[in-house]
C-alpha positions, 0 to 999 in steps of 0.5 A: 458641205453646206455651201455646196448643197445650198447651190442645189437648193437655189437651183430648185428655186430657179426651176420652180420659178421657170415652171411657174413662169410657163404656167402664167404665160400660158394663162396670158396666151389664152386670154382670148381662148373661148372657155379657157380656165386659168391654172395656178402652180402649187409648190412643196418644199423638198425633204429636209436634212435632219440634224437630230435624226428622228427627234424632229426639229433642227432640219435644214430645207433642201429647196422647193418643187412644183407639186401640182398645177390646179385648173381654176374652174371659175365661171367665165363671163358670157359674151353674146355673139348672135350666132345661132349655133354658139352655146355657153354653159353657166354653172357646172358642167361640160359639153360632150363631144366625140371624135377620133380620140374618143369621148372628151369634154369642153366648155368651148361652145363654138359649134356649127353644122357640117355638110352632113347636118351634124352639130360639131365643133371647129375641129370636127368633134361631134356634139352629143345630145338627147334625141327627140322622137317623131312627136318632138318629145325629148327622150333619154337616147344619147347620140349625135345631134344631127338634122335628119330631115329637111322636109316635114310631112303634111298632117291632116287636121284632127281637132279644132278648139273653138272659144266663142260666145253666142248671143243669148239675146238672139231671136229664135225660130229661124230654119237653116237653109243650105241654099241661103245660109247667111240669111237663115242663120244668126251667126257664122264664122270660119277657119282653115283646116288641112286634109291628109295631103296638106291642102288647106280648106276653109270651113264656115260654121253657121249657128241658129238659136232653136230654143232658149239655151239650145243652138244648132250648128252646121260646118260647111265647105265649098263644093269645089273642095269636096269629092262630088261637090259643085263649085259655089255650092256649100256642102254640109260636113258636120253638124250638132247641137249645143245646150247651155245652162241659165247662167250661160255655161255649156251644159252639153253638146251633141254631134249629129254628123262628122265626115269631111270628104275632101277631094283631089286624092285626100283621105275620104271620111276625114273626122275633125273633132270640133271641140267647144270645150269640156261641158258641165256634163263631162265634169268641166266648167263649160266656159270655153263656149258661152251664151252671154248677153254680148255679141256673138264672136269667135274669140280664139281657135286652134287646130292641129293640122298643117301643110308640108314644109321645108326647113327654114331655120334652126334655133336653140332655147335656154334649155339647150333644145335644138328646134327646126323651123319649117316654112309652114310655120311649124317648129319641131324639137330635134334634140337637147344638148347633153351636159356632163358633170364630174365629181372633181373637175380639177383632176380632168386631163387636158387634151388640147384644143379646149378639150378635157378627158376623164381621168382616174381622179376626176371620176366618171362623167354624169351625163344628163340634161342641162339644169338638172342634177346640179348641171349648168344651164345653156345660154344660146347665141353666146360663148363663155370668155376665158377666165384669164385676168391679165392684170392679175397674171402680170402681178404673178409674173412680176412676183415670179421674176423676183423669186427667180432673181432671189434664187439666182442671188442665193446661187451667186452668193454660195458661189462667192463663198465657194470661191473664198474657200478655194482661195484659202489654198492660194493664200 
């Protein structure tokens, strides 16, 4: 009887509306869940009864059913937190985490360092990333992001870059005297270098104009810092000559001495490359060190040594690279957070705790570095907010409520018709 089947048709509508209500309620419940993506119910009609067999048309529907629940992977708004270990992804992709249930993926970037120095989420799942080598260069080795060392070893100075000008107007002819260097030189400057034990030493350089376009220089250190030296008496550790073109550019340079024998157990015979720039003879421009008609001056100098230091802080940059900052001022790259991309995000399996897992229909994860291969970029000190739009979800709730009421009315109407049929016998 058609009336009886209409009762079951109305029931399918009630069931579908109830399930939709649960989906919209879940969206609202997670309005404050970091990285949450809202879901949307998709319905299908139930196979219909055909009045004319395979001829098509003239079919009576049998109700509806919930066929799919689509996760809408829209970009959530980025909220700044100023917490150093909070990370957000803008664009496509997921953080890669490992835990007791194996590998999973998340958009929730609320992380911290545990007692072992491992970057983890609040449930203890370890964050995966690409490790840096001993020189701080990011490799393709994927493993747990972890702080392995809290102390950085000292490094001896091996190269000093000098950018300077020597005044072409200086008078020539002074003979340099180590006993009275200030009065027997035309220009001097100083900088700090480090020995193999990380001890700092002041190097003072003296420059003399020998001929037009030719200068010699002497790099000296106080004798108290040199093996076998005398305190207060300078010791020459390096020396050389500079030759300039008529237009003031460095034509060539010559090193006549280079040996720093620092004391107190440091490596003897330390070589320090005092680099005045690539000369014209070497194919360079010769403009790092010049001879112009302005006062002699050291514009800039850099050197590659440093003392030992302890860990002072950690920070992420916009590429998801974790850097360790040490008390000696050095910054060393530790690792780069990995980002996974899927062909079909909507088919990922929800595991709870803001986690997703790979499924048959999602495809395999393509794990790589942020910003590469279509993967999103990392925003440090920020989190991605839930994509729940409360106003929109309230509208969905009201629509679902009306659908539920309409199907309930269809059932009550069918029930009244059934009652009329039953009352025929009584009449």
